[in-house]
N, CA, C and O of each residue as an XYZ file, in Angstrom:
476
protein
N     -66.508     49.971   -159.806
C     -65.927     48.845   -159.115
C     -66.006     47.614   -159.998
O     -67.001     47.397   -160.690
N     -64.950     46.807   -159.970
C     -64.901     45.558   -160.720
C     -64.730     44.423   -159.722
O     -63.854     44.481   -158.859
N     -65.564     43.388   -159.832
C     -65.537     42.265   -158.894
C     -65.681     40.935   -159.625
O     -66.315     40.846   -160.677
N     -65.072     39.901   -159.034
C     -65.267     38.517   -159.498
C     -65.205     37.613   -158.289
O     -64.507     37.912   -157.320
N     -65.934     36.501   -158.338
C     -65.917     35.524   -157.263
C     -65.619     34.146   -157.840
O     -66.197     33.743   -158.850
N     -64.706     33.429   -157.181
C     -64.356     32.063   -157.562
C     -64.783     31.137   -156.428
O     -64.611     31.472   -155.256
N     -65.340     29.968   -156.768
C     -65.782     29.000   -155.773
C     -65.005     27.700   -155.921
O     -64.700     27.260   -157.029
N     -64.691     27.094   -154.777
C     -64.051     25.789   -154.778
C     -64.994     24.771   -155.418
O     -66.213     24.870   -155.275
N     -64.429     23.805   -156.115
C     -65.238     22.772   -156.757
C     -65.640     21.680   -155.785
O     -66.479     20.837   -156.105
N     -65.043     21.689   -154.591
C     -65.367     20.661   -153.605
C     -65.698     21.304   -152.265
O     -65.206     22.384   -151.938
N     -66.528     20.630   -151.509
C     -66.897     21.123   -150.177
C     -65.837     20.705   -149.170
O     -65.040     19.798   -149.413
N     -65.851     21.390   -148.036
C     -64.938     21.040   -146.947
C     -63.648     21.823   -147.010
O     -63.523     22.777   -147.778
N     -62.689     21.415   -146.196
C     -61.420     22.141   -146.111
C     -60.644     22.099   -147.423
O     -60.710     21.122   -148.169
N     -59.914     23.167   -147.688
C     -59.069     23.243   -148.871
C     -57.706     23.806   -148.486
O     -57.545     24.444   -147.446
N     -56.746     23.557   -149.340
C     -55.474     24.269   -149.292
C     -55.655     25.426   -150.257
O     -55.763     25.222   -151.466
N     -55.686     26.634   -149.727
C     -55.988     27.816   -150.517
C     -54.695     28.527   -150.880
O     -53.935     28.926   -149.998
N     -54.439     28.689   -152.186
C     -53.229     29.348   -152.674
C     -53.657     30.616   -153.405
O     -54.359     30.551   -154.415
N     -53.228     31.775   -152.888
C     -53.572     33.057   -153.486
C     -52.305     33.758   -153.931
O     -51.385     33.932   -153.131
N     -52.236     34.160   -155.176
C     -51.109     34.931   -155.685
C     -51.630     36.269   -156.185
O     -52.397     36.334   -157.146
N     -51.199     37.342   -155.514
C     -51.637     38.689   -155.821
C     -50.412     39.592   -155.857
O     -49.823     39.858   -154.809
N     -50.011     40.074   -157.040
C     -48.799     40.889   -157.139
C     -48.857     42.179   -156.326
O     -47.862     42.555   -155.705
N     -49.995     42.862   -156.316
C     -50.129     44.114   -155.573
C     -51.558     44.219   -155.069
O     -52.500     43.890   -155.789
N     -51.721     44.673   -153.839
C     -53.049     44.795   -153.267
C     -53.085     44.222   -151.874
O     -52.042     44.058   -151.241
N     -54.265     43.915   -151.389
C     -54.401     43.374   -150.044
C     -55.162     42.059   -150.087
O     -56.003     41.839   -150.958
N     -54.851     41.186   -149.129
C     -55.477     39.874   -149.018
C     -56.093     39.772   -147.629
O     -55.422     40.043   -146.634
N     -57.349     39.390   -147.553
C     -58.009     39.118   -146.283
C     -58.584     37.714   -146.355
O     -59.336     37.395   -147.276
N     -58.237     36.875   -145.391
C     -58.717     35.496   -145.355
C     -59.517     35.302   -144.074
O     -59.058     35.660   -142.989
N     -60.705     34.739   -144.201
C     -61.527     34.384   -143.053
C     -61.765     32.886   -143.085
O     -62.079     32.325   -144.135
N     -61.619     32.242   -141.947
C     -61.911     30.819   -141.833
C     -63.060     30.679   -140.847
O     -62.936     31.040   -139.677
N     -64.176     30.153   -141.330
C     -65.387     30.088   -140.534
C     -65.921     28.664   -140.478
O     -65.958     27.972   -141.495
N     -66.329     28.231   -139.311
C     -66.908     26.893   -139.167
C     -68.203     26.741   -139.962
O     -68.557     25.631   -140.358
N     -68.914     27.846   -140.201
C     -70.202     27.796   -140.886
C     -70.076     27.675   -142.410
O     -71.078     27.440   -143.086
N     -68.886     27.826   -142.955
C     -68.683     27.762   -144.405
C     -68.421     26.318   -144.830
O     -67.616     25.624   -144.208
N     -69.092     25.865   -145.878
C     -68.858     24.505   -146.371
C     -68.067     24.491   -147.674
O     -67.439     23.485   -148.002
N     -68.089     25.607   -148.431
C     -67.365     25.683   -149.698
C     -66.561     26.983   -149.728
O     -67.103     28.061   -149.485
N     -65.275     26.873   -150.024
C     -64.404     28.057   -150.058
C     -64.766     28.947   -151.247
O     -65.158     28.466   -152.310
N     -64.622     30.258   -151.037
C     -64.798     31.192   -152.145
C     -63.751     32.296   -152.027
O     -63.294     32.628   -150.934
N     -63.388     32.849   -153.168
C     -62.427     33.943   -153.242
C     -63.079     35.073   -154.017
O     -63.533     34.880   -155.145
N     -63.125     36.260   -153.409
C     -63.689     37.442   -154.051
C     -62.548     38.387   -154.406
O     -61.738     38.742   -153.550
N     -62.490     38.789   -155.659
C     -61.518     39.779   -156.117
C     -62.270     41.070   -156.385
O     -63.378     41.048   -156.922
N     -61.662     42.213   -156.007
C     -62.321     43.477   -156.320
C     -61.307     44.598   -156.394
O     -60.264     44.578   -155.741
N     -61.652     45.575   -157.213
C     -60.922     46.822   -157.288
C     -61.946     47.945   -157.387
O     -63.032     47.755   -157.934
N     -61.604     49.099   -156.865
C     -62.500     50.255   -156.958
C     -62.581     50.783   -158.379
O     -63.499     51.532   -158.712
N     -61.624     50.398   -159.225
C     -61.569     50.894   -160.601
C     -62.604     50.196   -161.480
O     -62.643     48.966   -161.517
N     -63.443     50.952   -162.189
C     -64.396     50.339   -163.108
C     -63.740     49.910   -164.427
O     -64.282     49.077   -165.154
N     -62.576     50.484   -164.728
C     -61.837     50.127   -165.943
C     -60.365     50.420   -165.701
O     -60.003     51.021   -164.689
N     -59.521     49.996   -166.625
C     -58.090     50.231   -166.491
C     -57.338     48.978   -166.098
O     -57.922     47.894   -166.083
N     -56.039     49.096   -165.775
C     -55.189     47.938   -165.517
C     -55.659     47.047   -164.363
O     -55.623     45.823   -164.487
N     -56.100     47.635   -163.245
C     -56.544     46.815   -162.115
C     -57.822     46.056   -162.466
O     -57.956     44.880   -162.130
N     -58.757     46.719   -163.138
C     -59.991     46.056   -163.564
C     -59.684     44.944   -164.569
O     -60.300     43.879   -164.526
N     -58.740     45.188   -165.463
C     -58.330     44.159   -166.422
C     -57.726     42.953   -165.707
O     -57.974     41.811   -166.095
N     -56.930     43.202   -164.658
C     -56.310     42.106   -163.911
C     -57.374     41.251   -163.226
O     -57.271     40.024   -163.216
N     -58.388     41.885   -162.658
C     -59.479     41.125   -162.046
C     -60.169     40.272   -163.112
O     -60.484     39.107   -162.868
N     -60.399     40.841   -164.275
C     -61.045     40.103   -165.367
C     -60.191     38.955   -165.877
O     -60.722     37.935   -166.314
N     -58.863     39.112   -165.825
C     -57.954     38.080   -166.333
C     -57.523     37.071   -165.272
O     -56.804     36.123   -165.589
N     -57.943     37.251   -164.031
C     -57.575     36.315   -162.959
C     -58.107     34.923   -163.285
O     -59.143     34.771   -163.933
N     -57.382     33.922   -162.825
C     -57.740     32.533   -163.103
C     -57.729     31.730   -161.813
O     -56.974     32.021   -160.885
N     -58.580     30.718   -161.774
C     -58.567     29.782   -160.655
C     -58.335     28.377   -161.192
O     -58.612     28.075   -162.352
N     -57.821     27.537   -160.315
C     -57.634     26.125   -160.662
C     -57.803     25.310   -159.394
O     -57.653     25.817   -158.282
N     -58.116     24.052   -159.581
C     -58.264     23.174   -158.427
C     -57.744     21.795   -158.782
O     -58.021     21.259   -159.855
N     -56.974     21.229   -157.843
C     -56.439     19.880   -157.965
C     -56.732     19.187   -156.642
O     -55.991     19.348   -155.672
N     -57.799     18.427   -156.606
C     -58.221     17.807   -155.354
C     -58.676     18.883   -154.383
O     -59.578     19.659   -154.697
N     -58.062     18.938   -153.207
C     -58.418     19.935   -152.201
C     -57.571     21.195   -152.317
O     -57.739     22.109   -151.509
N     -56.670     21.278   -153.290
C     -55.852     22.478   -153.497
C     -56.593     23.423   -154.441
O     -56.832     23.090   -155.601
N     -56.954     24.600   -153.935
C     -57.733     25.609   -154.666
C     -56.854     26.840   -154.811
O     -56.449     27.437   -153.814
N     -56.557     27.224   -156.049
C     -55.630     28.332   -156.309
C     -56.304     29.428   -157.127
O     -57.094     29.159   -158.031
N     -55.966     30.680   -156.783
C     -56.410     31.842   -157.561
C     -55.190     32.700   -157.809
O     -54.450     33.029   -156.881
N     -54.980     33.061   -159.065
C     -53.828     33.875   -159.436
C     -54.294     35.114   -160.191
O     -55.054     35.027   -161.155
N     -53.821     36.266   -159.729
C     -54.102     37.545   -160.376
C     -52.849     37.959   -161.136
O     -51.766     37.965   -160.551
N     -52.955     38.305   -162.422
C     -51.756     38.700   -163.168
C     -51.161     40.004   -162.640
O     -51.831     40.766   -161.943
N     -49.906     40.249   -162.978
C     -49.236     41.475   -162.532
C     -49.950     42.705   -163.085
O     -50.415     42.721   -164.225
N     -50.023     43.731   -162.241
C     -50.764     44.942   -162.584
C     -50.112     46.159   -161.950
O     -49.380     46.028   -160.970
N     -50.368     47.344   -162.498
C     -49.886     48.551   -161.845
C     -50.903     49.140   -160.869
O     -50.585     50.112   -160.184
N     -52.116     48.586   -160.782
C     -53.154     49.122   -159.902
C     -53.260     48.348   -158.609
O     -52.328     47.639   -158.229
N     -54.383     48.474   -157.931
C     -54.580     47.867   -156.620
C     -55.824     46.993   -156.638
O     -56.902     47.449   -157.019
N     -55.678     45.742   -156.230
C     -56.777     44.789   -156.175
C     -56.817     44.222   -154.763
O     -55.770     43.987   -154.160
N     -58.006     44.003   -154.236
C     -58.106     43.352   -152.935
C     -58.723     41.972   -153.128
O     -59.563     41.765   -154.004
N     -58.293     41.043   -152.299
C     -58.781     39.670   -152.348
C     -59.369     39.348   -150.986
O     -58.747     39.613   -149.957
N     -60.558     38.781   -150.977
C     -61.146     38.285   -149.748
C     -61.485     36.829   -149.979
O     -62.229     36.496   -150.902
N     -60.941     35.962   -149.144
C     -61.183     34.535   -149.276
C     -61.859     34.030   -148.020
O     -61.495     34.422   -146.911
N     -62.842     33.162   -148.189
C     -63.528     32.552   -147.062
C     -63.435     31.048   -147.230
O     -63.731     30.512   -148.298
N     -63.021     30.368   -146.166
C     -62.789     28.940   -146.255
C     -63.332     28.248   -145.019
O     -63.496     28.862   -143.964
N     -63.605     26.972   -145.165
C     -64.016     26.160   -144.018
C     -62.820     25.936   -143.100
O     -61.670     26.058   -143.522
N     -63.099     25.612   -141.856
C     -62.031     25.326   -140.893
C     -61.262     24.075   -141.317
O     -61.705     23.337   -142.197
N     -60.127     23.845   -140.695
C     -59.278     22.683   -140.954
C     -58.711     22.698   -142.366
O     -58.727     21.669   -143.042
N     -58.222     23.810   -142.815
C     -57.613     23.908   -144.138
C     -56.230     24.494   -144.038
O     -55.604     24.468   -142.979
N     -55.759     25.019   -145.143
C     -54.456     25.674   -145.199
C     -54.541     26.837   -146.167
O     -55.282     26.787   -147.149
N     -53.771     27.893   -145.886
C     -53.753     29.076   -146.739
C     -52.312     29.433   -147.030
O     -51.481     29.482   -146.123
N     -52.011     29.685   -148.304
C     -50.733     30.269   -148.699
C     -51.058     31.507   -149.514
O     -51.685     31.408   -150.569
N     -50.638     32.673   -149.037
C     -50.922     33.935   -149.718
C     -49.608     34.638   -150.021
O     -48.750     34.749   -149.145
N     -49.440     35.111   -151.245
C     -48.239     35.813   -151.671
C     -48.620     37.149   -152.270
O     -49.552     37.237   -153.068
N     -47.894     38.197   -151.883
C     -48.118     39.522   -152.443
C     -46.776     40.220   -152.582
O     -45.955     40.180   -151.664
N     -46.548     40.854   -153.717
C     -45.313     41.602   -153.917
C     -45.399     42.928   -153.180
O     -44.456     43.315   -152.489
N     -46.509     43.624   -153.318
C     -46.668     44.927   -152.682
C     -48.088     45.040   -152.159
O     -48.973     45.531   -152.860
N     -48.308     44.594   -150.947
C     -49.642     44.659   -150.379
C     -49.690     43.966   -149.046
O     -48.750     43.265   -148.671
N     -50.769     44.152   -148.329
C     -50.949     43.574   -147.008
C     -51.629     42.220   -147.109
O     -52.442     41.988   -148.003
N     -51.288     41.319   -146.176
C     -51.921     40.017   -146.071
C     -52.466     39.898   -144.655
O     -51.703     39.983   -143.693
N     -53.773     39.701   -144.510
C     -54.427     39.546   -143.208
C     -55.159     38.220   -143.189
O     -55.970     37.943   -144.073
N     -54.879     37.396   -142.188
C     -55.527     36.094   -142.068
C     -56.211     36.021   -140.710
O     -55.572     36.197   -139.672
N     -57.510     35.763   -140.725
C     -58.284     35.594   -139.504
C     -58.729     34.140   -139.458
O     -59.571     33.719   -140.252
N     -58.163     33.373   -138.530
C     -58.412     31.937   -138.537
C     -58.430     31.377   -137.125
O     -57.933     31.995   -136.183
N     -59.005     30.210   -137.003
C     -59.014     29.500   -135.732
C     -57.729     28.715   -135.545
O     -56.717     28.987   -136.190
N     -57.783     27.746   -134.660
C     -56.597     26.957   -134.306
C     -56.274     25.858   -135.311
O     -55.199     25.263   -135.234
N     -57.162     25.576   -136.238
C     -57.000     24.411   -137.098
C     -56.668     24.779   -138.538
O     -57.163     24.147   -139.471
N     -55.834     25.796   -138.721
C     -55.489     26.256   -140.060
C     -53.990     26.443   -140.166
O     -53.372     27.060   -139.299
N     -53.401     25.910   -141.234
C     -51.988     26.152   -141.523
C     -51.909     27.382   -142.418
O     -52.600     27.459   -143.434
N     -51.066     28.344   -142.044
C     -50.970     29.601   -142.777
C     -49.534     29.837   -143.213
O     -48.603     29.711   -142.417
N     -49.361     30.181   -144.482
C     -48.087     30.644   -145.015
C     -48.389     31.931   -145.779
O     -49.129     31.914   -146.762
N     -47.815     33.049   -145.326
C     -48.102     34.331   -145.966
C     -46.795     35.080   -146.190
O     -45.900     35.056   -145.345
N     -46.697     35.742   -147.333
C     -45.478     36.466   -147.679
C     -45.845     37.733   -148.436
O     -46.667     37.703   -149.352
N     -45.231     38.846   -148.050
C     -45.383     40.097   -148.778
C     -44.024     40.780   -148.814
O     -43.389     40.949   -147.773
N     -43.570     41.174   -150.002
C     -42.267     41.808   -150.137
C     -42.256     43.169   -149.455
O     -41.296     43.493   -148.757
N     -43.308     43.978   -149.640
C     -43.279     45.322   -149.065
C     -44.568     45.670   -148.307
O     -44.855     46.851   -148.111
N     -45.339     44.686   -147.883
C     -46.562     44.946   -147.141
C     -46.521     44.281   -145.779
O     -45.549     43.611   -145.431
N     -47.589     44.471   -145.009
C     -47.706     43.863   -143.690
C     -48.306     42.466   -143.807
O     -49.095     42.190   -144.710
N     -47.918     41.585   -142.872
C     -48.526     40.268   -142.740
C     -49.074     40.172   -141.335
O     -48.338     40.359   -140.367
N     -50.373     39.878   -141.208
C     -51.028     39.824   -139.903
C     -51.884     38.572   -139.833
O     -52.654     38.296   -140.753
N     -51.758     37.808   -138.750
C     -52.648     36.676   -138.529
C     -53.350     36.867   -137.196
O     -52.754     37.356   -136.236
N     -54.604     36.486   -137.141
C     -55.418     36.591   -135.916
C     -56.040     35.276   -135.594
O     -56.761     35.161   -134.602
């Protein structure tokens, strides 16, 4: 298994932008969280998916926190945890996007060939 975790540089709500070409995205918004984090993982210990996790990049501009995974032929999953009162934009070419959030979150999710679910 290959894993990486990215942390927001600022506490409190963020606009979370996730770009994942293939794989699944799970977002949790919890009142108990003060700093957003994004966990990337693949079951592959090596190969294209593991390389993509290693090459993923994050950036932050104020409260906008972005994580981008390069295009890959394998499968990577993303789990993001954020404080309440934020926003999430998740994009996937081939994969599922699941967002579990309260009433105070703006969500924009898109998947070309996967499911999009918000709770």
